[in-house]
NUDOTI-153437 format. One record per residue (C-alpha): residue number from 1; x, y, z. Coordinates in nm, 4 decimals. Example, Ala and Ser with C-alpha at 12.3 -4.5 7.8 and 13.67 -1.06 7.14 Angstrom:
% residues 2
<site><nr>1</nr><px>1.2300</px><py>-0.4500</py><pz>0.7800</pz></site>
<site><nr>2</nr><px>1.3670</px><py>-0.1060</py><pz>0.7140</pz></site>
//
This chain:
% residues 147
<site><nr>1</nr><px>0.0014</px><py>1.7878</py><pz>-0.3834</pz></site>
<site><nr>2</nr><px>0.0302</px><py>2.0510</py><pz>-0.1213</pz></site>
<site><nr>3</nr><px>-0.1370</px><py>1.8608</py><pz>0.1518</pz></site>
<site><nr>4</nr><px>-0.0224</px><py>1.5080</py><pz>0.0135</pz></site>
<site><nr>5</nr><px>0.3471</px><py>1.6076</py><pz>0.0575</pz></site>
<site><nr>6</nr><px>0.2259</px><py>1.7954</py><pz>0.3964</pz></site>
<site><nr>7</nr><px>0.0880</px><py>1.4679</py><pz>0.4900</pz></site>
<site><nr>8</nr><px>0.4149</px><py>1.3029</py><pz>0.3710</pz></site>
<site><nr>9</nr><px>0.6353</px><py>1.4851</py><pz>0.6136</pz></site>
<site><nr>10</nr><px>0.4543</px><py>1.4217</py><pz>0.9228</pz></site>
<site><nr>11</nr><px>0.4222</px><py>1.0741</py><pz>0.8120</pz></site>
<site><nr>12</nr><px>0.7929</px><py>1.0716</py><pz>0.7798</pz></site>
<site><nr>13</nr><px>0.8741</px><py>1.2344</py><pz>1.1068</pz></site>
<site><nr>14</nr><px>0.6293</px><py>1.0144</py><pz>1.2699</pz></site>
<site><nr>15</nr><px>0.7856</px><py>0.7214</py><pz>1.1503</pz></site>
<site><nr>16</nr><px>1.1469</px><py>0.8329</py><pz>1.2100</pz></site>
<site><nr>17</nr><px>1.0298</px><py>0.9123</py><pz>1.5759</pz></site>
<site><nr>18</nr><px>0.9174</px><py>0.5061</py><pz>1.5631</pz></site>
<site><nr>19</nr><px>0.5556</px><py>0.6118</py><pz>1.6145</pz></site>
<site><nr>20</nr><px>0.4629</px><py>0.3808</py><pz>1.3016</pz></site>
<site><nr>21</nr><px>0.1213</px><py>0.3597</py><pz>1.4048</pz></site>
<site><nr>22</nr><px>0.0939</px><py>0.7225</py><pz>1.3077</pz></site>
<site><nr>23</nr><px>0.3015</px><py>0.6878</py><pz>1.0428</pz></site>
<site><nr>24</nr><px>0.0597</px><py>0.4345</py><pz>0.8541</pz></site>
<site><nr>25</nr><px>-0.2124</px><py>0.6653</py><pz>0.9837</pz></site>
<site><nr>26</nr><px>-0.0719</px><py>0.9673</py><pz>0.7997</pz></site>
<site><nr>27</nr><px>0.0681</px><py>0.7866</py><pz>0.4578</pz></site>
<site><nr>28</nr><px>-0.2777</px><py>0.6388</py><pz>0.4599</pz></site>
<site><nr>29</nr><px>-0.4332</px><py>1.0412</py><pz>0.4603</pz></site>
<site><nr>30</nr><px>-0.1677</px><py>1.1686</py><pz>0.1514</pz></site>
<site><nr>31</nr><px>-0.2579</px><py>0.8018</py><pz>-0.0214</pz></site>
<site><nr>32</nr><px>-0.6274</px><py>0.9390</py><pz>0.0174</pz></site>
<site><nr>33</nr><px>-0.5276</px><py>1.2809</py><pz>-0.1195</pz></site>
<site><nr>34</nr><px>-0.3077</px><py>1.1664</py><pz>-0.3831</pz></site>
<site><nr>35</nr><px>-0.6231</px><py>0.9228</py><pz>-0.4974</pz></site>
<site><nr>36</nr><px>-0.8873</px><py>1.1677</py><pz>-0.4606</pz></site>
<site><nr>37</nr><px>-0.6549</px><py>1.4800</py><pz>-0.7123</pz></site>
<site><nr>38</nr><px>-0.5376</px><py>1.1858</py><pz>-0.8681</pz></site>
<site><nr>39</nr><px>-0.7386</px><py>1.2406</py><pz>-1.2402</pz></site>
<site><nr>40</nr><px>-0.6296</px><py>1.6188</py><pz>-1.2084</pz></site>
<site><nr>41</nr><px>-0.3144</px><py>1.6257</py><pz>-1.0705</pz></site>
<site><nr>42</nr><px>-0.2388</px><py>1.3293</py><pz>-1.3506</pz></site>
<site><nr>43</nr><px>-0.3282</px><py>1.5532</py><pz>-1.6379</pz></site>
<site><nr>44</nr><px>-0.1213</px><py>1.8457</py><pz>-1.5229</pz></site>
<site><nr>45</nr><px>0.1888</px><py>1.6595</py><pz>-1.4192</pz></site>
<site><nr>46</nr><px>0.1564</px><py>1.2943</py><pz>-1.4500</pz></site>
<site><nr>47</nr><px>0.5077</px><py>1.2045</py><pz>-1.3274</pz></site>
<site><nr>48</nr><px>0.3907</px><py>1.3495</py><pz>-0.9729</pz></site>
<site><nr>49</nr><px>0.0764</px><py>1.1966</py><pz>-0.9244</pz></site>
<site><nr>50</nr><px>0.1756</px><py>0.8252</py><pz>-1.0349</pz></site>
<site><nr>51</nr><px>0.4535</px><py>0.9776</py><pz>-0.7719</pz></site>
<site><nr>52</nr><px>0.2834</px><py>1.0620</py><pz>-0.5214</pz></site>
<site><nr>53</nr><px>0.0491</px><py>0.7328</py><pz>-0.4935</pz></site>
<site><nr>54</nr><px>0.3654</px><py>0.5056</py><pz>-0.5448</pz></site>
<site><nr>55</nr><px>0.5373</px><py>0.6630</py><pz>-0.2408</pz></site>
<site><nr>56</nr><px>0.2279</px><py>0.6560</py><pz>0.0124</pz></site>
<site><nr>57</nr><px>0.1622</px><py>0.2842</py><pz>-0.0990</pz></site>
<site><nr>58</nr><px>0.5197</px><py>0.2002</py><pz>-0.0313</pz></site>
<site><nr>59</nr><px>0.5333</px><py>0.4136</py><pz>0.2898</pz></site>
<site><nr>60</nr><px>0.2490</px><py>0.2627</py><pz>0.4303</pz></site>
<site><nr>61</nr><px>0.4526</px><py>-0.0834</py><pz>0.3333</pz></site>
<site><nr>62</nr><px>0.7318</px><py>0.0272</py><pz>0.5067</pz></site>
<site><nr>63</nr><px>0.5338</px><py>0.1652</py><pz>0.8325</pz></site>
<site><nr>64</nr><px>0.3487</px><py>-0.1318</py><pz>0.8353</pz></site>
<site><nr>65</nr><px>0.6958</px><py>-0.3991</py><pz>0.8289</pz></site>
<site><nr>66</nr><px>0.8314</px><py>-0.1847</py><pz>1.1225</pz></site>
<site><nr>67</nr><px>0.5107</px><py>-0.2628</py><pz>1.3169</pz></site>
<site><nr>68</nr><px>0.5621</px><py>-0.6117</py><pz>1.2134</pz></site>
<site><nr>69</nr><px>0.2213</px><py>-0.6262</py><pz>1.0171</pz></site>
<site><nr>70</nr><px>0.3830</px><py>-0.8491</py><pz>0.7325</pz></site>
<site><nr>71</nr><px>-0.0164</px><py>-0.9129</py><pz>0.5750</pz></site>
<site><nr>72</nr><px>-0.0974</px><py>-0.5494</py><pz>0.5811</pz></site>
<site><nr>73</nr><px>0.2441</px><py>-0.4632</py><pz>0.4181</pz></site>
<site><nr>74</nr><px>0.2021</px><py>-0.7574</py><pz>0.1524</pz></site>
<site><nr>75</nr><px>-0.1375</px><py>-0.5797</py><pz>0.0590</pz></site>
<site><nr>76</nr><px>-0.0163</px><py>-0.2748</py><pz>0.0084</pz></site>
<site><nr>77</nr><px>0.2039</px><py>-0.3949</py><pz>-0.2725</pz></site>
<site><nr>78</nr><px>-0.0777</px><py>-0.6016</py><pz>-0.3962</pz></site>
<site><nr>79</nr><px>-0.2988</px><py>-0.2591</py><pz>-0.4007</pz></site>
<site><nr>80</nr><px>-0.0187</px><py>-0.0591</py><pz>-0.5554</pz></site>
<site><nr>81</nr><px>-0.0551</px><py>-0.2627</py><pz>-0.8082</pz></site>
<site><nr>82</nr><px>-0.3465</px><py>-0.2637</py><pz>-0.8568</pz></site>
<site><nr>83</nr><px>-0.4244</px><py>0.0908</py><pz>-0.8449</pz></site>
<site><nr>84</nr><px>-0.1081</px><py>0.0826</py><pz>-1.1450</pz></site>
<site><nr>85</nr><px>-0.3252</px><py>-0.1268</py><pz>-1.3683</pz></site>
<site><nr>86</nr><px>-0.6395</px><py>0.0482</py><pz>-1.3112</pz></site>
<site><nr>87</nr><px>-0.4579</px><py>0.3574</py><pz>-1.4458</pz></site>
<site><nr>88</nr><px>-0.3093</px><py>0.1984</py><pz>-1.7138</pz></site>
<site><nr>89</nr><px>-0.6081</px><py>0.0172</py><pz>-1.8544</pz></site>
<site><nr>90</nr><px>-0.7733</px><py>0.3997</py><pz>-1.9074</pz></site>
<site><nr>91</nr><px>-0.8074</px><py>0.4735</py><pz>-2.3352</pz></site>
<site><nr>92</nr><px>-0.7113</px><py>0.8417</py><pz>-2.3023</pz></site>
<site><nr>93</nr><px>-0.3467</px><py>0.7123</py><pz>-2.2056</pz></site>
<site><nr>94</nr><px>-0.0363</px><py>0.8167</py><pz>-2.4147</pz></site>
<site><nr>95</nr><px>0.2830</px><py>0.6323</py><pz>-2.4608</pz></site>
<site><nr>96</nr><px>0.4648</px><py>0.8132</py><pz>-2.2092</pz></site>
<site><nr>97</nr><px>0.2315</px><py>0.8265</py><pz>-1.9910</pz></site>
<site><nr>98</nr><px>0.2200</px><py>0.4516</py><pz>-1.9970</pz></site>
<site><nr>99</nr><px>0.5814</px><py>0.3911</py><pz>-2.0208</pz></site>
<site><nr>100</nr><px>0.5541</px><py>0.6200</py><pz>-1.6764</pz></site>
<site><nr>101</nr><px>0.3085</px><py>0.3998</py><pz>-1.5376</pz></site>
<site><nr>102</nr><px>0.4879</px><py>0.0683</py><pz>-1.6618</pz></site>
<site><nr>103</nr><px>0.8458</px><py>0.2243</py><pz>-1.5089</pz></site>
<site><nr>104</nr><px>0.6577</px><py>0.2629</py><pz>-1.1858</pz></site>
<site><nr>105</nr><px>0.4891</px><py>-0.0521</py><pz>-1.1582</pz></site>
<site><nr>106</nr><px>0.8223</px><py>-0.2404</py><pz>-1.2334</pz></site>
<site><nr>107</nr><px>0.9757</px><py>-0.0641</py><pz>-0.9101</pz></site>
<site><nr>108</nr><px>0.6977</px><py>-0.1503</py><pz>-0.7463</pz></site>
<site><nr>109</nr><px>0.7046</px><py>-0.4967</py><pz>-0.8154</pz></site>
<site><nr>110</nr><px>1.1001</px><py>-0.5277</py><pz>-0.7248</pz></site>
<site><nr>111</nr><px>1.0497</px><py>-0.3945</py><pz>-0.3841</pz></site>
<site><nr>112</nr><px>0.8068</px><py>-0.6026</py><pz>-0.3313</pz></site>
<site><nr>113</nr><px>0.9772</px><py>-0.9057</py><pz>-0.4600</pz></site>
<site><nr>114</nr><px>1.3006</px><py>-0.7321</py><pz>-0.2102</pz></site>
<site><nr>115</nr><px>0.9777</px><py>-0.7492</py><pz>0.0594</pz></site>
<site><nr>116</nr><px>0.8911</px><py>-1.1021</py><pz>0.0119</pz></site>
<site><nr>117</nr><px>1.2483</px><py>-1.2469</py><pz>0.0004</pz></site>
<site><nr>118</nr><px>1.2812</px><py>-1.0720</py><pz>0.3275</pz></site>
<site><nr>119</nr><px>0.9811</px><py>-1.1927</py><pz>0.5117</pz></site>
<site><nr>120</nr><px>0.8101</px><py>-1.4732</py><pz>0.3522</pz></site>
<site><nr>121</nr><px>0.8162</px><py>-1.6224</py><pz>0.6910</pz></site>
<site><nr>122</nr><px>0.6679</px><py>-1.3812</py><pz>0.9099</pz></site>
<site><nr>123</nr><px>0.4268</px><py>-1.3331</py><pz>0.6063</pz></site>
<site><nr>124</nr><px>0.3707</px><py>-1.7153</py><pz>0.5946</pz></site>
<site><nr>125</nr><px>0.3172</px><py>-1.6934</py><pz>0.9534</pz></site>
<site><nr>126</nr><px>0.1248</px><py>-1.4518</py><pz>1.0172</pz></site>
<site><nr>127</nr><px>-0.1245</px><py>-1.5946</py><pz>0.7688</pz></site>
<site><nr>128</nr><px>-0.1104</px><py>-1.9856</py><pz>0.9259</pz></site>
<site><nr>129</nr><px>-0.1885</px><py>-1.7826</py><pz>1.2953</pz></site>
<site><nr>130</nr><px>-0.4947</px><py>-1.5657</py><pz>1.1147</pz></site>
<site><nr>131</nr><px>-0.6429</px><py>-1.9340</py><pz>0.9226</pz></site>
<site><nr>132</nr><px>-0.6430</px><py>-2.0549</py><pz>1.2709</pz></site>
<site><nr>133</nr><px>-0.7706</px><py>-1.8014</py><pz>1.4535</pz></site>
<site><nr>134</nr><px>-1.0759</px><py>-1.7802</py><pz>1.1526</pz></site>
<site><nr>135</nr><px>-1.1133</px><py>-2.1514</py><pz>1.1808</pz></site>
<site><nr>136</nr><px>-1.0951</px><py>-2.1436</py><pz>1.5826</pz></site>
<site><nr>137</nr><px>-1.4127</px><py>-1.8449</py><pz>1.5299</pz></site>
<site><nr>138</nr><px>-1.6001</px><py>-2.0400</py><pz>1.2774</pz></site>
<site><nr>139</nr><px>-1.5829</px><py>-2.4062</py><pz>1.5054</pz></site>
<site><nr>140</nr><px>-1.7088</px><py>-2.1628</py><pz>1.7917</pz></site>
<site><nr>141</nr><px>-2.0260</px><py>-1.9539</py><pz>1.6699</pz></site>
<site><nr>142</nr><px>-2.1035</px><py>-2.3384</py><pz>1.4737</pz></site>
<site><nr>143</nr><px>-2.0909</px><py>-2.4973</py><pz>1.8306</pz></site>
<site><nr>144</nr><px>-2.3307</px><py>-2.2011</py><pz>1.9835</pz></site>
<site><nr>145</nr><px>-2.5555</px><py>-2.2175</py><pz>1.6414</pz></site>
<site><nr>146</nr><px>-2.6075</px><py>-2.6307</py><pz>1.6994</pz></site>
<site><nr>147</nr><px>-2.7211</px><py>-2.5459</py><pz>2.0786</pz></site>
//
């Protein structure tokens, strides 16, 4: 947990200094650390382990939002929910741990809903642009393959 805390502090400093790309990178490192030690941390202190992962996902989403990369931000919310679904499916969960994960998932869904309400137009516009560039790339490669 100490590495996660150190990386998260560095990421928060980077974010405060408007170094959003650095904040994404540092938060990703923090998330990898939280995931790497999750099993061990979860059985020692479930609340801290779940909070570390959730905070990392949300911080990455916030940094991507600051960069104007709304698709990547949206993906972080989805990844956070998927991560929690994987954990809650474990057969060795007790009721208290399940409740903790459900509360965390509810919080993430709430944050995701706020994000969606605030940035749905940007996500749609970026999705359309991404699909258009993919369509163009396919058209070009198809034309090249025919000649």
